[in-house]
N, C-alpha and C positions, 0 to 999 in steps of 0.2 A: 683853160676854164670851160670852153665850149665842149671839149672832149669829155670833161667830168659831168657836165649837165646832160650831155647825150647819153652817157653811160647810166646816169640815174633814171632818165626817162625810159630807157630800154629795159631796165631791170624788171619792172612789173610785167612788161610784155613777154620777157623771157620766162618768167614764172608761169604766166598764163599759158604760154605755148607748151611749157613742160607739163603742166597739169593736163592740158588737152591731149598731149601726146600719150601720157600714161593712161588716161581714160579711154582713148582710142584703142590702145593695146589691150586693155582689160575687156573692152567690148568684143574685140576680135577673139580673145581667149575664151570668153563665155560662149561666143558663137560656135567656135570649133569644139568646145567641150560638149555643148548640147548636141551638135551634129554627130559627134563620135558616140555619145551615149545612146542615140536612137537610130544610128545608121542601119542596124539590123532590122529595124521596124519596116524598112522598105520591102522586105520579103514577106510581110504579112498580107493576109487575104482579108476580104470583107467577112466579118463574123457577127453572129447574133443579130442585133437590131440593124446592123449595116445592110443586111439583105433587104430590109424594108426602106431604110432611109436613103440608100444609094442604089443598090442593084435593081430594085423594083419600084423606085420612087417615081410616081406618075407626074410629079411637079417638075422634075428636071427637064430642062430644054424648052420649057414653056413660060413665056413672060406675058401671056395674054391676060385680059381683064378677068376671065373666068378663073384662071389659076390664082392670080393675085387676090381675088375676092376670097377664095378658099383659104389662102394663107392668113389673111387678116380677120376673117369672120368665123373661123372654126378653131376648136381646140387643136393642140399639136398633132395628135394621132388621127383625128377625124379629117384633117386637111388632106391626108393621103388618100382619102376615099371620096373624091369629089362627086362621084355618081350618086351617093346616098342623099337622102333628104337632108335639108339644112337643119342646123341646131341639134344634130346628133352628137351627144357628149360621149367621147371615147376615152378621155383622160382628164386629169386635173391640171394639165399643162397648157399654157398659152405662150407660144414662142415664135412669133412671126419673123423676128429678125434672124433667128437661127435658120428658119426655112429659106429666107433670102440668101443667107450665107451659103448654104448647101447648093442652092440654085446657081450662085455665082461661081462656086468651086467647080461645079459640073462643066461650066463653060470652058474652064481651063484644063480639067483633068478627065473629062468624059467618064467612062466606067473603068478607068485604069486604077487598080488598087494601089500600085506603087506611087502614082501621082497624088492620090488622095492622102496617102501616108506622108509624103513629102510636104504637102501643104500643111498637114496637121503639125508636123515638126516645126515648121516655120511660124505657125501661129503660137505654139508654145514658146518658141524662141523670142517672139515679140513680147510676150508676157514676162519672160526672164529679164530682158533688157529694161523694161519698165520697173521691175523689182529692183534692179541694180541702182537706177536713179533714185527710186524712193528710199532705198536703204541708205544711200549716201546722204540724202537729205535728213533722214531720221536720226542719224548719229552725228549730225553736224555740231552738236554741243559738246561732244566728248573731247577731252584734252589730247587730241591727236593732230599730227601734221596732215596736210592735204593728202600726201602720198599714203600715209597710214590709213586715213579714212577711206580713200578709194579702194585700197587693198581689202580692208575689212568688208566694205560693201560688196566688192566683187566676190569675196569668199561666201558671203551670205547668199548672193544671187546664184552662185554655183551650187550651193546646197539646194536651193529652190529648183534649179534646173535639172539636176540629175539624181535627186532623191528617188529611190525606187517606187514610192507611192505615186509618183507622177507618171509612171509607165502606163497605167490604165487610161488616164485622160489623154495621153499622147498617142498610144497605139490603137486604141479603139476609136474608130472614126466617129461613131455615134456619141462618144463622150467628149469630142473636141469642143463641144459647147462650153465646157469648163475653162479651157484655155482662152476661147474667144471672150467669154465673160470676164476672165482675168484681165485681158487687154482693156476692156471697157471700164471695169471697176478701178483697176490700178491707174489707168489714164485719167479717169474722172477725179480720183483723189489727188493725183499729181497736179492737175490743173487747179483744183480747189486750193492746194497749198500755194501755188503760184499766185492765185488771186488774193489769198490772205496776206501774202508778203507785199505784193505790188499794188493791190487795189484795182487792177485792170479789169474792167467789165468783160473784156473778151475772154479772159481766162475762166471767169465764172460761167459764161455762156457755153464755152467748150466743155466745162465740167458737167453742166446740166445736159448737154446733148449726148455726151458719152454715157452718162447715167441712164438717159432714156433708152439708148441702144442696149445698155446692160440689162435693164429690167424687162425689156421685151425680148431678150435673148434667153434668160433663165430666171425663174422665180426667186432664187435665193439672193439675187442682187438687192433685195429689199433691205439688206443689212446695212448698206452704205450710209443712209441718213443717221442711223444709230451710231455707226463708227465715227462720223463727223461730230455728232453731239458729244460722244464720249471723249473724243480728242480735245474738243474745246473745254470740256469739264475738268479733265484730270491731267491734261498735258499742257495746254495753254492757260493763260490768265490765272496762274496759280496764286498770285498776290492779291487777287480780288476776293471779295466776300462770296460765299456760296450762292446767294440769291442772284448776284450779278453774273456769276459764271453760268448759272442755269439759264438766265435770260439770254446771254450771249450764245450759249449752245443752241437754244431754241431758234434764235434768229439765223444763225449760220446754217442750221440743218433744214430750215423751213423750205427753201427753194427745192431741195432734193426731196423733201417730204411731199411737196406738191406734185412732183413727177410721179412719185410712188402712188399718191392718191389717184392720179389720172389713170395709171396702169390698173389699179384695183377696180376702178369704175368700169373700164373697158372689159376687164376680165369678168366682172360680174355679169355684164351683158352677154358675153360669149359663153361662159361656163355656168352661169347662174349659181355660183358658190364661191365663197372666199377660201375657207380652209375646211376640209373635211377629210375623213379617213380614206385611205386608198381602197379602191374596190376592184376586186378581181375574182371572177367566178372559180378560179383554181384555188382560191384561198378563202373559202366560206367561213373558216374558223376565225379569220381576222375580225369578223364583225363582232365577236365576243370580247375583243380587247377593250380595255378601259384606260382612262387617264392614269389610274393607279398603277396599272401594268407598265405604262410608260415611265412613270416616276421610279418605280421599283427597279427598272432596267437601266436607268441612266448611269449609276455608278459603274456597272460592268461595261457599259458602252463607252464611257469616257476612258476607262482603264484600257479597253481594247484599242482605242485610238492612240493612246500614249504608247502602247506596245508597237503599233504599226510605225510610229515615228522613230522610236528608239531601237527597234529590232526589225528593220525593213527588209527582211529576206524571206524568200519562198512565199511571196504574197499570192493573192488570188482574187479573181473577180467576185467569187462567192465564198462565204465563210459559214461554218456551222455555228453561227451565233444567233441565239433565239432570245425570246423574252424570259425574264426572270419571274417565274410565277410564285415561287415560295422563297421567303427570306431565310437565308442560312449564312453561316460564317463565310464560306467560300464564294457563294454567288452574290452576296450583298455586303457583308461586313468588311471583308478584306478590300474589295474594290472601293467601298465608301471611304475606308481609312486612307487608301492611296490617293484618292481624289482630294480629300481634305488636307492631307500632307502636302501634296503638290500645290494646292490652292494657297495654303498658308505660306509656303516658301515664296510663291510669286507675289503675294501681298507684302511680304517683308521686303522683297527686292524692289517692289514698286515704290516703296517709301523713299528709297535712296536713289532711284534711277528713273529719269524721264523715259529713257530708251526702253526700259523693261515695261513701262506703262504702255508705250506704243505697241510693243510686241504682244502684250497681253490682250489689248483691244483687238488686234488683228487675228489672234488665235481664237478668241471666244466668239466674237460677233458673227464671222462668216460660218461658224459651225452651228450656231443656234438653230437655223432652219432644219438642220438634219437631226436635231434632238427631239423634234416632234415626230416620234417614230410611227405614230399611227397614220401619218400621211404617206407611208410607204408600205409595200408588202412586207410581211413579217420575216421573209427570207432576205430582204434587202435593206435592213435598217442600218447596215454598215457597209461602206464601200471605200476603197482607196481614194476614189475621185472626190469624195465629199471633203477631203482635206486640202483640196487644191489651193484655195485662197488663204486658208489658215496657215499654209506652209510659208507665207510671207512673214507672219509673226514668229513662227518657229525658226525660220532662217535668221531672222534678226536676233533672236535669243542665242542661237548657236554662234553667230558672228560676234556678239558681245562677250560670250564666254571665252571664245578663242582669243579675242583681242586682249581680254584681261589676263589670260595665261601668258600670252606672248609678251606683254608689257610688265609682267610680274618681276620684281627685283630678286625674288627668291629663286627664280629659274636661272641658275648659273651655267649658261652655255652660249656659244656664239649664235648670232642671228640666223645663220644658214641652218643650224641644227633646230632652232625653234620653228623654222618654216616646215620642218619635216612633219610636225603634228597635223596641221591643216592639210598638207599634201596627202598624208596617209588616209585621212578621213575622206577626202575627195576620191582617191583611188578605190577605196572600199565601196563607196556609194556608186561609183561609175561601173565597177564590175557587177555589183548587185543589180543595177538597172539593165545592163546589157543582158544578163541572165534572165531577168524578169520579162524582158521583151519577148522571149520565146513562147510565153503563154499565148500570145496573140497570133501565132504563125498561121493557124487555120481553124476552122469551126471544130473539127474533131479534137485537135490539140487543146483548144480552149476548154472544151467540156470534159475531156479526160483530166485535165489539170484541175478543174473545179471539183470534179468528183473526188479527188484526193484530199481536198480541203473541206468539202461540204457534202459528205456521203448521205446526209439526211435532207437534201434539198429536192423538192418536187421539180423546180425549174431545171435542175441539172439532169435528173432522170428522164424527164420529158424530152429534153434536147438530145440526150444520148439515144433515146428511142427513135427519134426522127432520123438521126444519123444512121442508125442501124437499118431503118426502112430504106433510106437512100442507097445503102449498100446491099439491098435485097437480102437482109438477114431477119426474117420475121420472128424467129424464136428469140433472138437477142432483143429485138424491139419490144416484144411482149414482156420479157423479163424486166426491162427498164420501166415500162408503163406500170407493171404490177408493183414495182418498188415504190413508185409515186403513189399508187393507190393504197399501199400499206401505211404510208404516212397519213393520208386522208382519203377515204374511199369515195369522196365526192369531188375529186379533182377532175374538172370537166375535160380538159385537154387530154389527160391520161385515159379517161373513159372513151372519149371520141376516137382517139388514135388507135387504142386497142380494139375498138369496135371495127374499125376499117381493116386492121390487120386480120382479125378473125374473119371478116367478110371475104377478103381476098383469098383467104385460105379455105373457104367453103365451110367455115364453122359458124353457120348462121344463127343457131340458137344462142351461142355465146355473144355474137355481135348484137343480136336482138336484145339480150339482157342489158348490155351496155347502153344501147340507144334508148331503151325504156327508162333507164336510170337518168339519162341526160334530159329526157323530156320531163320527168318528174322534178328535176332540179331547175330547168329553164323552160317552163311552159310557154313563155312569151316569145321563144325563138322559132321562127317559121322553119328554118332549115333542119332543126332538131326533129320536128314532126315529119318533115319530108323523108329524112333518113330512116326513121322508124317505119314509115309507110312502106318504103322500098323493102326493108327487111321482112316485114309482115308478108308482103306480096310474094317474095321469093319462096316463102314457106306456105304459100297458098292460103294465107289467112286474109282473104280478100275484103271481108267486112271491116276488119281492123285497119287494113291498109287504106280503104276508102275514107274511114273516119279521120285518120291522121293526115291524109292528103288534103281533105277538106279543111282541117285545122290550119295547115300550112298556108293555104290560099287565103283564109280569113285573116291571118296575121300579117300577110304581105301581099295584098291584092294587086298592087301595082309594081311588084318587083321585076327584076330583069328576067326571071324565069316564069312569070305568072302565066303567060300563054302556054308554055310547055307544061306547067303543072295542071292547068285546066284540061288540056288535051289528055294528059295522063289520067286525070280523075275520070274522064269519060271512058278511057280505055280500061280502067279497072272494072267497069261494068261488063266489059267483054273479055275480061281475064287476059289481056295482052299488055305487054310493057315494052317501052322503047328507050328508057333512060336509066342511068345508074345513079347511085347516091352521090351527094355532093359533100366533100369534106368541108367542115365548118372552119 
């Protein structure tokens, strides 16, 4: 009898140990899969914004009060220029936690590109493992054994881990904010679910702390309170009346909404603006865009995102995707039809499946901030990295589909053959991601790659022009700048860079023409007047040079070069010069 009782008592422990062992194996498999998918990322260099956020970041290595004050009291890009006057608004972003993250990574990685890439991979891996645990919890109501549920969750997490759209957020150091944000948002939601089940205050406090980290890491974390409200409304409490569900949803989401409100209040003090259109002097035409342009473009934009998910091959950081200015069958009618069809299918599935409701919530709400296209430059209204958190919902949908296929009695084949289907999917995605990682090998490779996908991008042509300058190829640089100016003749960086190439080549009349155009477009910029003054002086137009030098001093009387500029103004009277133009 003792032996029988002992056997009964040990059975649950054996089951728990078996479940833990399988979960440990799956965690190990996900870790290895992620590392294999992104191993060739370690050969990548710092590219694009990495030059500013890592290679030339003045914040790195400094934990003094002056630096921390800049991090917490300036907008994201203005914090990099601590020497300027305070309250200079350089961007619409306020991300102090991400600044702290990069400062901490620097202490480990220094300026080593492979080390930064390795840390970026491990940050993505942490998000992958959180997705695994969330997926397992999300499908807990399905009629599956523990083993089947864990395998399905692991498959979904593997999709999230190695889908090629994740290449941008993992390879590009400056985009690692998306992975870090994923850790905080997924972690906060997991703790919220734990609190909901156990009622433990500690879990709620942990969820709120993680959400605070999330919202101060990147703005689109604002979606989490709405995700929680939607979860309470359409996933939980289904037997209650609608008014009761609305009340519960509001109460559950309220603490997170308070965190969001605190962030918005601080952001208002720092940036003095909640939501406004993106502003960039290289895109003056963006000021003409309206809310109607945004709405007219949404069907094509959503269709493009569906294409990135379903056909994730030969992707790019930049795409030739612009606003839909005229309604036509191809630009508006067909995309709208596809969106309505997809939405209808999801609504039908949501009626029968709680899991599909969860997936739909996680697909839609994280993507909503990116559907306000006027908050971004017109050339950047679509990016792979914008799908990062939505990939949780997409991965859940794919896991549900594969599970249904694997369990279907109509599929008359041995289990080992059924496993071939998900295995083939993962192999295809793995190969696609490994190939996609090549885009991020170097600055030149990146922009050549982008040129193949976005030949009408000003950003691409300006970047290729700068690369040509670095390679001492002025003719090639001018060709790229001219291509940017063909797209819009008022593109400031293209005019400025072309002007310097002309100046270095001794073609001062052409340089002067470009500098004059810049002054007419940006009369408030002191350096623009200074560069034009120098160009005039070289051509012995001393009166014009003196006028522009005086304008530069009046606009920036206490600047770093104010003494030099005043000295130069005096020298203009004596027709002698001692300095050269300054690139903006």
